[in-house]
Structure formats: structure tokens, C-alpha cells
Rosetta silent file (secondary structure, phi, psi, omega in degrees, C-alpha in Angstrom):
SEQUENCE: MIIARNCGNLPRMSRDKFMDITIQQLEVLMALVEAGSFTRAAARLSLSQPSLTKHIHNLEEAAGTRLVNRGPTGISLMPEGQIVYDYAKRVIRLREDAKERVARRKAHESGHIYVSASTIPATYILPHLISRLKQAHPAIQVHTQMHDSEETLQTILNDQAEMGFIGKEPMNKRLVAHRLWKDHLVLAVPFGHPLAKHRSTRTEELAKVPFIIREKGSATRDLMEECLQKQLGISLTSLNVISEMGSSEAVKEAILAGLGVSIISTFAIKRELSQGLLVALSISNCNMERYFYLIYKKQFPLMVYHKHFLEIAKRYSPSQ
SCORE:     score description
SCORE:     0.000 S_00000001
   1 L     0.000  134.939  179.830   -0.946   20.500  -80.989 S_00000001
   2 L  -102.714  125.153  179.749    2.524   20.924  -79.609 S_00000001
   3 L  -111.245  125.593  178.774    5.039   18.289  -80.652 S_00000001
   4 L   -77.281  130.522  178.860    8.266   17.905  -78.697 S_00000001
   5 L  -118.749  168.928  178.880   11.283   17.679  -80.939 S_00000001
   6 L    54.243   46.452 -178.528   14.959   16.924  -80.436 S_00000001
   7 H   -63.728  -24.405 -178.664   14.150   14.479  -77.669 S_00000001
   8 H   -64.958  -18.160 -178.849   17.657   13.141  -77.946 S_00000001
   9 H   -88.521   -5.843 -179.982   18.938   16.344  -76.354 S_00000001
  10 L   -69.064  142.757  179.727   16.878   15.888  -73.151 S_00000001
  11 L   -66.770  140.866  178.029   18.966   15.062  -70.061 S_00000001
  12 L   -82.623  143.321  173.956   18.852   11.391  -68.986 S_00000001
  13 L   -72.392  133.854 -179.175   17.693   10.476  -65.535 S_00000001
  14 L   -68.049  140.477 -179.458   20.603    9.080  -63.534 S_00000001
  15 L   -78.835  139.089  179.120   20.336    5.379  -62.754 S_00000001
  16 L   -77.300  106.154 -175.964   20.062    4.379  -59.098 S_00000001
  17 H   -69.342  -15.938  176.429   23.257    2.418  -58.516 S_00000001
  18 H   -60.176  -26.018  178.923   21.808    1.007  -55.296 S_00000001
  19 H   -66.170  -15.482 -179.074   19.846   -1.309  -57.606 S_00000001
  20 H   -81.293  -11.689 -179.300   23.176   -2.956  -58.482 S_00000001
  21 L   -64.549  130.950 -178.863   23.612   -4.392  -54.978 S_00000001
  22 L  -107.885  159.648  176.297   23.408   -8.188  -55.076 S_00000001
  23 H   -61.631  -36.326  178.638   22.530  -10.716  -52.408 S_00000001
  24 H   -61.315  -40.447  178.619   26.017  -12.195  -52.800 S_00000001
  25 H   -63.428  -39.741  178.270   27.561   -8.840  -51.936 S_00000001
  26 H   -65.269  -38.341  178.043   25.357   -8.651  -48.816 S_00000001
  27 H   -65.682  -39.177  177.999   26.393  -12.176  -47.856 S_00000001
  28 H   -64.223  -42.021  178.112   30.054  -11.209  -48.289 S_00000001
  29 H   -61.783  -44.267  179.757   29.556   -8.149  -46.056 S_00000001
  30 H   -62.173  -43.015  179.387   27.908  -10.294  -43.375 S_00000001
  31 H   -65.405  -37.787  179.417   30.717  -12.851  -43.519 S_00000001
  32 H   -64.147  -44.859  179.444   33.330  -10.104  -43.303 S_00000001
  33 H   -63.732  -44.968 -176.541   31.716   -8.553  -40.213 S_00000001
  34 H   -70.462  -33.725 -179.704   31.260  -11.924  -38.511 S_00000001
  35 H   -81.876  -30.425  177.136   34.798  -13.132  -39.339 S_00000001
  36 L    87.363   -3.653  177.983   36.452   -9.828  -38.470 S_00000001
  37 L  -157.864  158.080  178.664   38.996   -9.911  -41.296 S_00000001
  38 H   -65.733  -39.130 -177.685   39.212  -10.324  -45.095 S_00000001
  39 H   -63.203  -49.666 -177.686   41.387  -13.435  -44.788 S_00000001
  40 H   -69.378  -36.123  179.057   39.027  -15.334  -42.477 S_00000001
  41 H   -65.641  -41.409  178.255   35.947  -14.208  -44.388 S_00000001
  42 H   -61.823  -41.847  178.798   37.450  -15.363  -47.691 S_00000001
  43 H   -65.116  -39.964 -179.340   38.247  -18.764  -46.187 S_00000001
  44 H   -63.749  -35.818 -177.459   34.724  -19.077  -44.776 S_00000001
  45 H   -95.141    1.669 -177.412   33.170  -18.363  -48.185 S_00000001
  46 L    58.077   41.379  175.610   35.756  -20.373  -50.169 S_00000001
  47 L  -115.034  157.761  170.300   36.726  -17.266  -52.105 S_00000001
  48 L   -75.231  155.395 -179.468   40.095  -15.788  -52.863 S_00000001
  49 H   -63.659  -39.974  176.602   40.887  -12.652  -50.880 S_00000001
  50 H   -61.163  -36.855  178.765   41.074  -10.493  -54.051 S_00000001
  51 H   -65.757  -42.943  178.464   37.622  -11.785  -55.069 S_00000001
  52 H   -64.532  -42.481  178.353   36.147  -10.967  -51.686 S_00000001
  53 H   -59.407  -39.711  179.867   37.779   -7.537  -51.729 S_00000001
  54 H   -65.290  -40.260  178.142   36.250   -6.882  -55.154 S_00000001
  55 H   -59.451  -42.994  179.678   32.769   -7.794  -53.885 S_00000001
  56 H   -66.644  -40.427  178.484   33.132   -5.260  -51.054 S_00000001
  57 H   -60.512  -45.650  179.963   34.487   -2.647  -53.466 S_00000001
  58 H   -64.188  -38.253  177.729   31.510   -3.166  -55.810 S_00000001
  59 H   -63.650  -44.987  179.330   29.088   -2.977  -52.874 S_00000001
  60 H   -64.977  -36.947  179.270   30.625    0.312  -51.721 S_00000001
  61 H   -65.722  -40.875  179.375   30.528    1.667  -55.254 S_00000001
  62 H   -68.122  -36.934  179.563   26.827    0.793  -55.555 S_00000001
  63 H   -74.658  -20.499  178.206   26.104    2.327  -52.134 S_00000001
  64 L    77.761   19.360  179.862   28.017    5.447  -53.127 S_00000001
  65 L  -162.423  160.748  177.252   30.027    5.533  -49.905 S_00000001
  66 L   -74.940  133.776 -177.560   32.660    3.662  -47.936 S_00000001
  67 L  -108.662  -30.997 -174.302   31.080    0.988  -45.764 S_00000001
  68 E  -117.318  130.888  175.117   34.044   -0.820  -44.232 S_00000001
  69 E   -96.133  120.383 -177.167   36.898    0.713  -42.325 S_00000001
  70 E  -100.445  115.070 -177.691   40.091   -1.264  -42.792 S_00000001
  71 E  -121.138  170.527 -179.173   42.517   -0.891  -39.857 S_00000001
  72 L   -65.822  -22.285 -178.882   45.704   -2.576  -38.683 S_00000001
  73 L  -100.399    3.329 -179.430   43.775   -4.498  -36.015 S_00000001
  74 E   136.570 -162.584 -177.025   40.932   -5.621  -38.267 S_00000001
  75 E  -111.005  155.642  173.357   37.815   -4.232  -39.860 S_00000001
  76 E  -145.405  160.420 -177.551   34.971   -2.120  -38.521 S_00000001
  77 E   -93.661  138.475  167.925   31.822   -0.729  -40.056 S_00000001
  78 L   -71.947  162.052  178.653   31.278    2.883  -40.931 S_00000001
  79 H   -53.310  -38.970  177.567   27.841    4.226  -39.828 S_00000001
  80 H   -67.463  -35.799  178.785   26.585    3.702  -43.398 S_00000001
  81 H   -65.387  -35.605  178.135   28.059    0.191  -43.330 S_00000001
  82 H   -64.872  -38.431  177.987   26.140   -0.620  -40.171 S_00000001
  83 H   -62.223  -49.221 -178.910   22.907    0.382  -41.896 S_00000001
  84 H   -64.066  -39.412  179.484   23.629   -1.854  -44.911 S_00000001
  85 H   -61.858  -44.017  179.558   24.733   -4.693  -42.616 S_00000001
  86 H   -61.822  -41.396  178.471   21.489   -4.537  -40.586 S_00000001
  87 H   -71.086  -31.902  177.838   19.414   -4.636  -43.759 S_00000001
  88 H   -60.407  -43.824  179.185   21.590   -7.444  -45.167 S_00000001
  89 H   -60.483  -39.894  179.524   20.654   -9.623  -42.200 S_00000001
  90 H   -68.021  -40.407  179.245   16.990   -8.907  -42.820 S_00000001
  91 H   -62.351  -47.347 -177.920   17.284   -9.677  -46.551 S_00000001
  92 H   -65.799  -40.258  178.832   19.023  -13.000  -45.970 S_00000001
  93 H   -64.859  -40.584  178.186   16.558  -13.964  -43.236 S_00000001
  94 H   -64.206  -35.639  176.884   13.629  -13.102  -45.522 S_00000001
  95 H   -63.846  -43.880  178.568   15.142  -15.213  -48.275 S_00000001
  96 H   -65.653  -37.199  179.100   15.366  -18.179  -45.899 S_00000001
  97 H   -64.912  -41.932  178.444   11.846  -17.513  -44.722 S_00000001
  98 H   -62.636  -40.852  179.058   10.575  -17.456  -48.322 S_00000001
  99 H   -60.764  -42.289 -178.392   12.362  -20.743  -48.990 S_00000001
 100 H   -68.948  -40.678 -176.261   10.705  -22.382  -46.014 S_00000001
 101 H   -71.125  -31.407  177.242    7.230  -21.061  -46.838 S_00000001
 102 H   -73.179  -45.953 -177.392    7.471  -22.185  -50.478 S_00000001
 103 H   -68.000  -42.812 -178.806    8.823  -25.604  -49.615 S_00000001
 104 L    46.899   46.324 -174.351    6.457  -26.168  -46.655 S_00000001
 105 H   -69.205  155.051  178.007    8.453  -29.303  -46.005 S_00000001
 106 H    51.674   46.853  175.574    7.395  -32.047  -43.685 S_00000001
 107 H    52.483   39.580  176.450    3.783  -30.905  -43.601 S_00000001
 108 H    68.970   11.148 -174.751    4.732  -27.544  -42.068 S_00000001
 109 L   -85.164  -15.617 -177.716    6.125  -29.224  -38.966 S_00000001
 110 L  -123.649  158.171  178.960    9.710  -27.997  -39.318 S_00000001
 111 E   165.494  179.893 -179.399   11.358  -24.661  -39.869 S_00000001
 112 E  -106.004  133.676  178.526   13.568  -21.910  -38.467 S_00000001
 113 E  -117.734  128.528 -177.645   12.352  -19.515  -35.789 S_00000001
 114 E  -105.481  116.431 -171.770   14.196  -16.250  -35.212 S_00000001
 115 E  -120.365  137.698  169.414   13.901  -15.015  -31.645 S_00000001
 116 E  -116.069  139.087 -175.552   15.131  -11.892  -29.872 S_00000001
 117 E  -144.392  147.741  172.427   15.073  -11.849  -26.080 S_00000001
 118 L   -70.491  169.202 -164.911   16.042   -9.640  -23.193 S_00000001
 119 H   -63.586  -39.031 -178.937   18.897  -10.873  -21.036 S_00000001
 120 H   -63.851  -56.913  177.891   16.994  -12.763  -18.354 S_00000001
 121 H   -63.639  -36.480 -179.161   14.898  -14.982  -20.637 S_00000001
 122 H   -62.590  -38.444 -174.027   17.737  -15.299  -23.177 S_00000001
 123 H   -89.999  -40.572 -168.168   20.207  -16.485  -20.568 S_00000001
 124 H  -113.454  -12.821 -177.263   18.211  -18.349  -17.926 S_00000001
 125 H  -116.242  -48.937 -173.976   14.897  -19.443  -19.468 S_00000001
 126 H   -61.468  -37.574  177.261   15.138  -19.965  -23.237 S_00000001
 127 H   -56.095  -40.215  178.205   17.873  -22.630  -23.154 S_00000001
 128 H   -73.348  -37.510  178.574   15.596  -24.860  -21.068 S_00000001
 129 H   -64.908  -44.968  179.981   12.524  -23.921  -23.098 S_00000001
 130 H   -65.336  -36.431  174.823   14.253  -24.734  -26.393 S_00000001
 131 H   -60.170  -42.562  176.519   15.414  -28.076  -24.949 S_00000001
 132 H   -61.767  -41.887  178.286   11.782  -28.850  -24.165 S_00000001
 133 H   -62.510  -41.998 -176.780   10.806  -27.833  -27.689 S_00000001
 134 H   -67.463  -30.237  177.847   13.488  -30.030  -29.273 S_00000001
 135 H   -65.890  -37.195 -178.633   12.264  -33.055  -27.345 S_00000001
 136 H   -87.198  -34.068 -175.562    8.820  -32.657  -28.870 S_00000001
 137 L  -137.710   79.408 -173.189    9.796  -31.260  -32.288 S_00000001
 138 L   -61.311  -23.579 -175.199   13.424  -32.120  -33.159 S_00000001
 139 L   -82.214  -11.676 -179.395   13.245  -30.582  -36.650 S_00000001
 140 E   -81.341  129.808  179.722   12.470  -27.063  -35.435 S_00000001
 141 E  -109.418  130.593 -179.398   15.526  -24.786  -35.246 S_00000001
 142 E  -114.081  126.357  178.985   15.530  -21.734  -32.984 S_00000001
 143 E  -110.118  119.591 -172.384   17.992  -18.872  -33.560 S_00000001
 144 E  -114.902  136.480  171.480   18.301  -16.559  -30.557 S_00000001
 145 E  -125.168  148.205 -174.903   19.819  -13.094  -30.227 S_00000001
 146 E  -113.254  131.072  175.301   20.042  -11.160  -26.972 S_00000001
 147 L  -140.402  177.199  169.136   19.258   -7.481  -26.419 S_00000001
 148 L   -79.110  175.187 -171.930   17.733   -5.453  -23.635 S_00000001
 149 H   -61.870  -42.278 -178.908   13.927   -5.232  -23.560 S_00000001
 150 H   -65.122  -42.973  179.045   13.680   -1.964  -25.522 S_00000001
 151 H   -65.633  -38.526  178.318   16.065   -3.170  -28.218 S_00000001
 152 H   -62.512  -42.912  178.580   14.189   -6.477  -28.461 S_00000001
 153 H   -59.497  -44.030 -179.679   10.899   -4.639  -28.956 S_00000001
 154 H   -68.537  -33.423  178.490   12.422   -2.542  -31.759 S_00000001
 155 H   -62.193  -41.750  178.027   13.957   -5.671  -33.316 S_00000001
 156 H   -67.424  -46.135 -179.247   10.491   -7.211  -33.634 S_00000001
 157 H   -63.527  -29.512 -179.182    8.943   -4.025  -34.996 S_00000001
 158 L   -93.242   10.375  176.981   11.767   -3.711  -37.581 S_00000001
 159 L    61.920   30.714  176.098   11.323   -7.334  -38.737 S_00000001
 160 L   -93.750   -5.531  172.062   14.798   -8.336  -37.593 S_00000001
 161 L  -154.610  161.744 -175.277   13.317  -11.212  -35.593 S_00000001
 162 L   -93.164  -40.762 -178.346    9.998  -13.019  -35.617 S_00000001
 163 E  -131.541  151.254 -179.054    9.263  -13.432  -31.899 S_00000001
 164 E  -137.237  157.702  173.908   10.586  -11.665  -28.825 S_00000001
 165 E  -125.662  122.456 -177.797   10.681  -12.036  -25.053 S_00000001
 166 E  -133.070  161.035 -175.425   10.731   -8.879  -22.959 S_00000001
 167 L   -97.902   22.948  175.860   10.388   -7.988  -19.290 S_00000001
 168 L  -153.128  151.817 -177.922    7.664   -5.362  -19.602 S_00000001
 169 L   -72.609  125.714 -179.988    4.240   -5.197  -21.215 S_00000001
 170 L   -75.300  142.783  179.227    4.446   -3.566  -24.652 S_00000001
 171 L   -99.386   -8.284 -176.976    2.123   -0.664  -25.379 S_00000001
 172 L   -71.262  126.253 -175.235    2.525   -0.735  -29.160 S_00000001
 173 L   -74.449   -7.598  177.968   -0.758   -1.697  -30.855 S_00000001
 174 L   -83.663   -1.290 -174.450    1.069   -3.376  -33.702 S_00000001
 175 E  -113.178  146.168  165.091    2.154   -6.195  -31.399 S_00000001
 176 E   -95.044  136.491 -179.030    0.549   -9.299  -29.970 S_00000001
 177 E  -131.178  126.380  175.204    1.696   -9.944  -26.401 S_00000001
 178 E  -108.292  120.142  178.007    1.294  -13.147  -24.366 S_00000001
 179 E   -75.814  128.116 -173.551    1.979  -12.792  -20.644 S_00000001
 180 E  -115.804  -81.312 -164.209    4.097  -15.747  -19.554 S_00000001
 181 E  -113.513  135.389  177.871    6.335  -15.989  -16.478 S_00000001
 182 E   -82.112  138.915 -178.301    6.265  -14.088  -13.201 S_00000001
 183 E  -128.791  146.782  176.050    9.598  -12.710  -11.989 S_00000001
 184 E  -117.285  134.182  172.571   10.731  -11.280   -8.657 S_00000001
 185 E  -100.833  135.104 -178.011   13.509   -8.712   -8.266 S_00000001
 186 E  -132.977  164.427  172.439   15.511   -8.844   -5.060 S_00000001
 187 E   -86.194  117.859 -178.378   18.520   -7.151   -3.543 S_00000001
 188 E  -101.526  128.681  178.074   21.413   -9.596   -3.990 S_00000001
 189 E  -130.143  153.181  178.192   24.396   -9.388   -1.617 S_00000001
 190 E   -68.222  152.263  175.093   27.374  -11.745   -1.169 S_00000001
 191 L   -61.682  134.417 -178.299   27.284  -14.256    1.645 S_00000001
 192 L    93.948   -8.961  176.070   28.958  -12.648    4.664 S_00000001
 193 L   -64.491  145.432  179.225   27.944   -9.103    3.639 S_00000001
 194 H   -52.262  -31.148  179.029   26.798   -6.954    6.615 S_00000001
 195 H   -81.019  -13.613 -171.149   23.289   -6.863    5.100 S_00000001
 196 H   -66.150  -22.298 -176.882   23.174  -10.622    4.563 S_00000001
 197 H   -79.020   -6.274  178.932   22.016  -11.412    8.104 S_00000001
 198 L  -106.105  154.141  175.702   18.713   -9.593    7.464 S_00000001
 199 L   -84.255  -20.796  179.944   15.781  -10.709    5.341 S_00000001
 200 E  -146.461  167.674  179.123   15.060   -7.174    4.208 S_00000001
 201 E  -139.235  158.743  179.381   16.702   -3.781    4.146 S_00000001
 202 L  -101.176  164.147 -177.013   15.565   -0.172    4.323 S_00000001
 203 H   -58.510  -42.402 -176.247   16.256    2.597    1.871 S_00000001
 204 H   -65.914  -30.964  175.949   18.648    4.418    4.183 S_00000001
 205 H   -73.160  -37.232 -179.354   20.776    1.258    4.495 S_00000001
 206 H   -64.114  -34.580 -177.211   20.704    0.728    0.740 S_00000001
 207 L   -70.711  -14.543 -175.245   22.054    4.250    0.117 S_00000001
 208 L   -90.317  -16.038 -173.164   25.201    3.521    2.143 S_00000001
 209 L  -103.502  150.834  174.946   26.523    0.551    0.145 S_00000001
 210 E   -58.852  133.135 -171.933   28.210    0.466   -3.299 S_00000001
 211 E  -124.410  140.035 -179.240   25.503   -0.201   -5.851 S_00000001
 212 E  -113.710  136.407  179.171   25.590   -1.738   -9.357 S_00000001
 213 E  -125.337  161.333  174.066   22.877   -1.010  -11.942 S_00000001
 214 E   -81.171  168.459 -178.480   21.832   -2.299  -15.366 S_00000001
 215 L   -76.541  160.484  175.025   22.070   -0.167  -18.490 S_00000001
 216 L   -60.639  140.606 -175.429   19.325    2.147  -19.721 S_00000001
 217 L    99.631  -16.436  176.823   16.725    0.242  -21.730 S_00000001
 218 L   -74.288  133.461  176.613   16.833   -2.721  -19.380 S_00000001
 219 H   -66.340  -32.519  175.901   13.413   -3.713  -18.027 S_00000001
 220 H   -59.148  -47.412  179.714   15.103   -4.631  -14.745 S_00000001
 221 H   -66.268  -40.788  179.062   16.370   -1.087  -14.377 S_00000001
 222 H   -58.801  -45.977 -178.362   13.025    0.389  -15.420 S_00000001
 223 H   -66.634  -41.552  179.580   11.142   -1.597  -12.781 S_00000001
 224 H   -62.094  -46.401  179.846   13.705   -0.796  -10.091 S_00000001
 225 H   -63.444  -40.439 -179.143   13.570    2.948  -10.834 S_00000001
 226 H   -63.863  -42.597 -179.258    9.788    2.915  -10.953 S_00000001
 227 H   -65.838  -47.810 -179.701    9.539    1.128   -7.609 S_00000001
 228 H   -61.219  -38.864 -176.760   12.064    3.387   -5.877 S_00000001
 229 H   -74.787  -50.286 -173.096   10.411    6.510   -7.251 S_00000001
 230 H   -77.260  -38.899 -173.673    6.725    5.651   -6.766 S_00000001
 231 H   -94.596  -29.387 -176.562    6.854    3.638   -3.548 S_00000001
 232 H  -115.131  -12.549  178.446    9.837    5.151   -1.751 S_00000001
 233 L    71.234   26.721  178.634   10.114    8.606   -3.335 S_00000001
 234 L  -126.570  161.927  178.980   13.814    8.295   -4.189 S_00000001
 235 L  -118.922  177.445 -179.899   15.815    8.177   -7.422 S_00000001
 236 H   -61.529  -26.449 -178.993   19.033    6.507   -8.504 S_00000001
 237 H   -66.332  -16.667  177.690   20.932    9.640   -7.506 S_00000001
 238 H   -79.787  -14.316 -178.438   20.148    8.727   -3.880 S_00000001
 239 L   -97.448  159.230  178.610   22.148    5.524   -4.238 S_00000001
 240 E   -88.661   70.723 -176.013   25.922    5.085   -4.273 S_00000001
 241 E   -75.179  121.476 -178.723   26.050    3.862   -7.893 S_00000001
 242 E  -111.427  -13.521 -178.421   29.588    2.778   -8.755 S_00000001
 243 E  -159.353  147.007  174.897   29.046    0.807  -11.960 S_00000001
 244 E  -121.658  130.676 -172.817   26.591    0.268  -14.803 S_00000001
 245 E  -130.260  154.951 -169.745   26.623   -3.088  -16.606 S_00000001
 246 L   -95.425    6.383  177.581   25.028   -4.466  -19.738 S_00000001
 247 L  -156.963  158.050  177.633   23.820   -7.871  -18.567 S_00000001
 248 H   -67.405  -33.190  177.239   22.558   -9.685  -15.506 S_00000001
 249 H   -62.521  -42.413  178.291   25.501  -12.089  -15.720 S_00000001
 250 H   -63.500  -41.899  177.447   27.916   -9.169  -15.476 S_00000001
 251 H   -61.300  -46.681 -178.163   26.012   -7.737  -12.528 S_00000001
 252 H   -61.104  -44.107 -179.675   26.002  -11.100  -10.782 S_00000001
 253 H   -63.893  -35.940  178.546   29.742  -11.628  -11.302 S_00000001
 254 H   -66.075  -38.345  177.332   30.387   -8.125   -9.953 S_00000001
 255 H   -65.463  -43.961 -179.907   28.408   -8.921   -6.803 S_00000001
 256 H   -63.625  -30.332  179.948   30.297  -12.186   -6.339 S_00000001
 257 L   -79.679   -4.159  178.962   33.571  -10.300   -6.794 S_00000001
 258 L    84.981   14.580 -178.344   32.644   -7.961   -3.945 S_00000001
 259 L   -69.582  -35.730 -178.625   32.247   -4.885   -6.138 S_00000001
 260 L   174.879 -163.359  178.136   28.867   -3.996   -4.668 S_00000001
 261 E  -119.766  166.650 -179.933   25.225   -5.079   -4.360 S_00000001
 262 E  -159.075  161.976  172.628   22.396   -4.868   -6.879 S_00000001
 263 E   -93.853  126.451 -169.806   18.725   -5.462   -7.522 S_00000001
 264 E  -149.690  158.159  179.582   18.423   -8.461   -9.813 S_00000001
 265 E   -69.104  143.701  176.110   15.992  -11.140  -11.002 S_00000001
 266 L   -67.514  -22.545  174.011   15.756  -14.312   -8.932 S_00000001
 267 L   -60.778  -36.354 -175.606   16.068  -16.218  -12.222 S_00000001
 268 L   -72.849  -25.787 -173.524   19.615  -14.873  -12.559 S_00000001
 269 L  -118.851   17.220 -177.490   20.812  -15.935   -9.111 S_00000001
 270 H   -56.622  -45.220 -178.239   18.879  -19.170   -8.544 S_00000001
 271 H   -69.261  -41.625 -178.572   22.006  -21.322   -8.605 S_00000001
 272 H   -67.910  -31.528  175.789   24.069  -18.962   -6.449 S_00000001
 273 H   -68.603  -41.394 -179.741   21.292  -18.824   -3.868 S_00000001
 274 H   -68.521  -27.004  179.329   21.102  -22.611   -3.672 S_00000001
 275 L   -89.238   -3.009  179.451   24.891  -22.790   -3.279 S_00000001
 276 L    75.893   17.190 -178.924   24.918  -20.189   -0.533 S_00000001
 277 L   -84.027  -28.679  179.319   27.102  -17.782   -2.497 S_00000001
 278 E  -128.177  158.888  177.132   24.532  -14.998   -2.520 S_00000001
 279 E  -124.658  135.175 -179.715   21.738  -13.881   -0.220 S_00000001
 280 E  -103.162  126.697  179.259   18.473  -12.367   -1.494 S_00000001
 281 E  -117.645  149.610  169.475   16.869   -9.532    0.470 S_00000001
 282 E   -90.828  161.245  175.588   13.640   -7.659   -0.004 S_00000001
 283 E  -108.039  125.134 -175.079   13.498   -3.866    0.226 S_00000001
 284 L   -53.634  132.405  177.250   10.996   -2.622    2.765 S_00000001
 285 L    63.331   22.086  179.921    7.838   -1.199    1.150 S_00000001
 286 E  -141.241   85.827 -178.055    9.129   -1.933   -2.339 S_00000001
 287 L   -91.244  111.829 -174.243    7.765   -5.134   -3.841 S_00000001
 288 L  -105.819  103.396  177.837    9.292   -5.563   -7.288 S_00000001
 289 E  -129.729  153.307  178.483    7.442   -8.066   -9.460 S_00000001
 290 E  -156.675  175.010  173.176    6.907   -8.294  -13.194 S_00000001
 291 E  -122.146  151.897  169.885    5.985  -10.671  -16.009 S_00000001
 292 E   -95.288  142.988 -177.785    7.862  -11.685  -19.102 S_00000001
 293 E  -119.566  140.339  169.619    5.959  -11.353  -22.385 S_00000001
 294 E   -96.005  128.174 -174.960    6.245  -13.160  -25.689 S_00000001
 295 E  -127.303  151.847  170.103    5.627  -10.697  -28.501 S_00000001
 296 E  -159.375  162.118 -177.737    5.253  -10.718  -32.297 S_00000001
 297 E   -71.333  143.976 -177.136    3.708   -8.428  -34.912 S_00000001
 298 L   -58.693  -36.638 -176.304   -0.022   -8.773  -35.477 S_00000001
 299 L   -86.880    2.444 -178.989    0.393   -9.287  -39.224 S_00000001
 300 L   -69.498  124.962 -178.107    3.107  -11.910  -38.795 S_00000001
 301 L   -79.967  103.927 -178.933    1.904  -15.160  -40.459 S_00000001
 302 L   -70.834  122.153  171.543    2.437  -17.891  -37.867 S_00000001
 303 L   -82.191  171.598 -178.988    3.506  -21.182  -39.428 S_00000001
 304 H   -58.914  -39.326 -178.966    2.748  -24.469  -37.691 S_00000001
 305 H   -70.205  -29.613  172.044    6.219  -24.617  -36.168 S_00000001
 306 H   -64.269  -40.068 -178.875    5.780  -21.090  -34.736 S_00000001
 307 H   -67.147  -36.768  175.343    2.542  -22.278  -33.130 S_00000001
 308 H   -60.216  -46.262 -178.799    4.330  -25.282  -31.613 S_00000001
 309 H   -62.448  -43.403 -179.423    6.914  -22.942  -30.121 S_00000001
 310 H   -62.363  -44.205 -178.380    4.226  -20.586  -28.839 S_00000001
 311 H   -65.895  -40.738  178.459    2.234  -23.355  -27.183 S_00000001
 312 H   -67.789  -38.155  177.283    5.267  -24.830  -25.428 S_00000001
 313 H   -62.939  -37.438  179.683    6.332  -21.367  -24.250 S_00000001
 314 H   -71.362  -30.230  179.199    2.858  -20.799  -22.792 S_00000001
 315 H   -87.108  -20.754 -171.645    2.883  -24.148  -20.988 S_00000001
 316 L   -72.662  138.508  176.055    6.486  -23.987  -19.807 S_00000001
 317 L  -117.529  115.357 -178.448    7.213  -23.135  -16.170 S_00000001
 318 L   -60.725  -17.212  179.809   10.792  -21.936  -15.454 S_00000001
 319 L   -80.522  -10.759 -177.944   10.501  -23.267  -11.904 S_00000001
 320 L   -69.287    0.000    0.000   10.186  -26.846  -13.188 S_00000001
């Protein structure tokens, strides 16, 4: 038998200092990012500025790297800080979720729902849908964040939101997808534009005018590119693209300002069409239609208030 002796001389395993990170430190980091400065964050949390600074210092020491960049114009996150911040939001949301599931207050009828949505549903559909929900279930609170469709899908897969709305059918087998609302994409031009007197336009006419597009990852852009490529045999390089914008609202304002024309959802320009500010044209031989989908992870445990939200979303018609 071999007996190990002098165990006291064996090297100790180093302790993982990441285990020292506290929820309070994560809350302080979130408040700092949202407030944009140490002074405002300290006031929001009712802490002294030295106390808040110490929390951030301890967090950085536990993480083993600098997380916050302190500049003369405010604070910004280092790449490592962005990682910790993203996980902090998930930790805090999970804590709130655990609180709700343990309490199960009001016979499961109330709770907080965390939603991520692409720009069209987030801007033009969800406000009306949530209003309908609140009429039927006043105690349910919906928290909405806006991304493009691809980012929204990843947000759901990474548990940063519970339910999502996207403008393309997801292929990921880990997701449940409910097809909801039909959408039409049209070419929007200002009233008085040379193309406005026509109901439709041809590809060769489209290539001559200044054109505005959405950013990569947008379902609107994906559908437009797919239609142009498959049905007309052309790509974006055939168009006179002068600007790329990150939301339908920005695209719409650019059209109204006379910057150019664009392919956009009819949901985004419904008011401007009724007011005669914009004109919607179809593109010959290129019918652009899609559906919006409500998605969530298969293993996500739907509470009663989630089911209320889901049922109202499935019954709701944006044209109402």
C-alpha cells in the first residue's frame, strides 16, 4: 500500500473568483449601463458614488478584467463587459421569473411576459395587441424589446426573452412557431414622385431611382432579395442603393424626406397611405408576401398568463 505523505506541501487549486460575483454587482452594472454615468446610476440605486464605484471595482476584480470604460463623455462597455451585461439581464430576469412561479399569485392569472420582436410587429402591431390584452387581463405586464428578425430568433434561443415575433418562418427544431399575420411588401414612393402615377413598376424603372434598403438580418430585406433574385433574376447590386437603415421607421422617414424609394411593409405605411403622403406600387412579376410568426422554445413552461397572451395574439387581426 502506498501512503501519500506531506500533503501539506501539495499545491492548492486556485479558487474561481468568478464565484464571488453577486447579484447586487450585476444590478449595479445594469443600472450603470442604463443610466450612462456613475452619478445618475448612484442616484437611481440610492447609493453613494464611491459605493457604486466599489461595486464595479469588485465586479471587475472577480471577472479578472476591466468591464467598463470610463471616458470624458460617459461610460461604455468593454467587449468583456458586454458579455457580463448580457448575462446580468438574463440572471435578473430569471430571478423575477422564479419569484413569479413560486408566488403563483392571483391564481396564475398575472405575471410578466418578456417579448422580443422584429421592427414591424414591435412598432406597428404589438402596441395595439398589448392594449387588447390589457383590456382583458389588466394585471399582465408585457416587456418588449426590438431587434431584427435574426436577432430576435437568437434572443429567444439564448433565453433573453420568452416569446418572439419574427417576419420569417424559423427552421430551428428547438422552437415552436405559430403563423399569425399576413404582410405585403410594396414599393413606397412619395406623393408626386414620377413613379407615383402608376400602380406598378418594372425592374428597369426601379434600377434608375435612388433606393433605400434595410440592414442585413432584416426579414424585409431577406424577402426582397429573395424575390428579386428568384423571380426577376437580379440582385441588390442592380439597384441604385444610396442608404441602408436599421428600422422601417427610418426608411419611411427617408422616403418622406425625398431621399429615395424603398420596398416596405404595408403595416409601416398604413397611415401615410391614408393621408396621401405616400403611394404604394407593386413590382411587376414580383409578389412579395410573408407571415409573421410567434415563437418560443419547446421546453419553455407556459404559465396561464403566457397562454392568455398567446390566445389573444392568435385571435388578433392587425387590420381591425
